[in-house]
N, C-alpha and C positions, 0 to 999 in steps of 0.2 A: 503494502501499499505504498509505503513511501516513495518507495522508488518511483511513482507514479502523482505521486502528489507534488517532488523535485522538480519536476519536466516543467509546470506550470509558475512556478513560480520560479523560476533558473529564467524562461523566456517569457512569461505571462505577467510576473511582479513582476533608519536610524534615531537617530535619536527622537525621542520622541517632545514634538512642541504638540502646542493648544491645539485640542481635536476641533476639527469643524463643527461645530452640533449644527444639530437645524435643517443638513444637507440633507437628501435622500432620489435614492435614484439607485437602477442596475443595473451592470453587469452580464450578460452571460461570457462565455469563455468558453475556448476549443484549444487543443495543444495539438498539434502533427508531427511526427518522428517522421526525419524524410523525405521520401516522395510518399510516406502513404496517407489514403484519400481518408481512413476512417480515424475520428481525435482517438486520440495516449487515453487524455484526458477531457472529462466538461466538469466545469464547475460553474454556478448563480453563485454571485456573493452581490450581497441586499445591502443598502446602508439604511439604517432607517431608526428613530429614535436616539442617535446616540452611538451606537453599538453596529457592526459589522457583523455581515453571516455571512461564511461561507459554504456553500450546501456542494461537496464534492458527490458524484453521480456516482461511483462506483468505481472501488467497493464505500456502501454510505456515510461519513462523516460529517457533520457538519463543524466546522473553529467557527466559534463567534471572536470574538477584539471587545472588548467593552474598559472601554480607557475611564471614565467615573470611578470601576471597580480594578483599575490598574489591573488586567488580568486578560488573559486569552485561556478558552475554552475550548475541550475539545473533546465532541457529543462521541463516538460508537456507537453509531446506528444495532448495527447489526449483535454488538455483546451487550449492549443499553446499559454501556458502562458509562462514565466522563474521569476525564480531568484535566486543573488548573498548573496555568503555571502565570509570575508574576512577571510584567514587560520587565523589571530590571533581575530578570533571572534570563530572559530569551536576551538583553542587552547583554552583561557581563560575561553572558557565553563567547558571543560572536567579538567583544574585545579579546576573549583570550586566544580564543583563534585566530585573530589577527598576532598576538603576541608570538603565537608559536610562528605561527609561518614563518616570521623576521629570522626566526634561529635558522632559517633554509636556507641553502646557496642558489637554489633551480630558480629560473629566471620566470619561468613558467608559477611559482607561488610566489616570487616576491609581485609580477605582476598584480594576482588575486588579491593578495593581502593591499595592495596599495593602487590599485589598478588607475591608468590613465590616457582617457582617449582623445582622437582629434576631432573632431565636432564640425557637423556641417548642415544645413537645413533646405531642401528644393521649394521654395515659394509654390511653386504650380501647381508641385505633388502631391506638397505637404509629408514629403516626404524625409526624417530625420534619421543620421546617419550619423553612430558613434565605431570609430575605425583600432584599429592599436594591430600594435605582431599578432598579438594570439587571438581573437574571438572581433567579428563584427555587426554591432546592431543594425538593422533597417527599420526604422518605425518608420508606420502610416497614420498620421494623428487626424486624430479631429481635434474641434473650438471646444475646448471646457466648457464656453462661454458664459461661467462665474467663479472666478478664481479664492474660495471657497472649494469650487468642489475641486478642482484640480489641488487643491489643498488633501482634503479629504479621501483621495485616492492615492495621493504620494504617503501619507500617514499611515494609510494598509499595506500597500504594498510592499513598505521596506518592513510592514512588522511581519509579518509572513514570509521575505526571504531571508528576514533574521531565522524566523520560528521554524525555515526550512532548512536551514541550518547545525540545530539542534536536532533534528528529527534526522535527519540522513548525513551523518556525516561525513561521507565520502563523496559528498555531489560535488559537487561547486560552491566557492564559496561565497556567500553574496554580495560582495562589497561590488564587482563589474553593478550589479543589478540593480544601489542603490545612488551610483552613477546616473545613471540614468533614468532615475525616478524623479533625482534632483531633477536635472536638465525639462522635462517633461515640467515639471510643475514651474522652474522658474519659464515656461514661453506660454503658459495655463493652455496647456493640451492634456489630451487626453489618447491611451492608444489604441487606434485600431487595428494594426493589422501586425505582428511583432515579426522578427526573424533573425535567429542569432544563429551566426559561423562559428563554430573554434575552428579553427585553423591553429595548430601548435605546433612550432618548427621542431622543439626541441623539451624536456622535461617532460614531469609524472605522466602525461597521456600521452596515449600513440595519436602518431602522426598524420591517421586517415580523420579530413571533415567530418566533422559533426556540424550539422542541421537542425536548428528546433525552430518551428513555426507556430505563433498561434494569431488565432481573430477575438476582439472582441466585441460585442455591440454591449454599445449605449443609449439604457433607459431611461428617460430624466425625467421619469413619476412613476412611482412604484405603487402596484394594483391590490385590491383585493385578494385576493392571489396567495402575492406579495407577504402583506399582511400578516395572511393566516400560516401562511407554511412558519416568518417566525414565530408569529405561536405558539404553535409546536416546536419548534425547536427551544421556548421557554418552557413550557412543559416537559420537556425532556428534561430538561437541569433541574430540574424541581422535582421530580422522579427518578430518574437513573441512580443510583448509588454513585462516590466520589473512591476514585483509588489513585496508587500513587502513579507519577508522572514516571517510572520506572517501569509498574506492569503493568501500563495502559501504555505501551508502547512495546514490550515484552509478548504483550500478547496479539499485538498488530508482527510483529513480526514471526509469531508462529503461527500466524493462516497459513 
């Protein structure tokens, strides 16, 4: 399960600033690996009432980010259990990850810890490009229209990128994605399509190119069906027993 989730957060989705309260919208997300026609991952993300609810289609899991409660809630729908993490726990793990990366001499690891990109934007195509020796992001963008919407998306995307590093310790570090998130917010834009090409010349990863692509459909107003789905997630929070993060993750690895 973590492997599937990791693709979304690497291609499709920092320190926490003030949450943009009152912004309500939905994002439909699909992730494709290589030339595959069927999505490897599908999620629906609902921004509602000061929290964010991310519904993973398969396997069924809900990730809830509650800034007011300073926590991330993971709901395993199949096993009917939940676990909680504080935002600070996740951020602290990521900073330890960066410090460990600084101890390596491998140039790709050094890039992942402190990524730098050459940035360009094609206003006709609406395409933002972040290019480096190791990887390239090409992003078709859509105008956020409201700066608080761009800020809300960036904070959530940052949180999930960090969380993914904790859930998938063998995956890519979150720092390149954080650079992209910051650039999108600076431009007050949201991603419509993201293509990530990893082309390491040498280092820990194999030399073959890896291409991931995600599609994001922005719906600027949530529906009654969205509210019902959120309410069901809240009910699950009240019903499911809470287990430790270690136990929760162990159960997924055993699936």
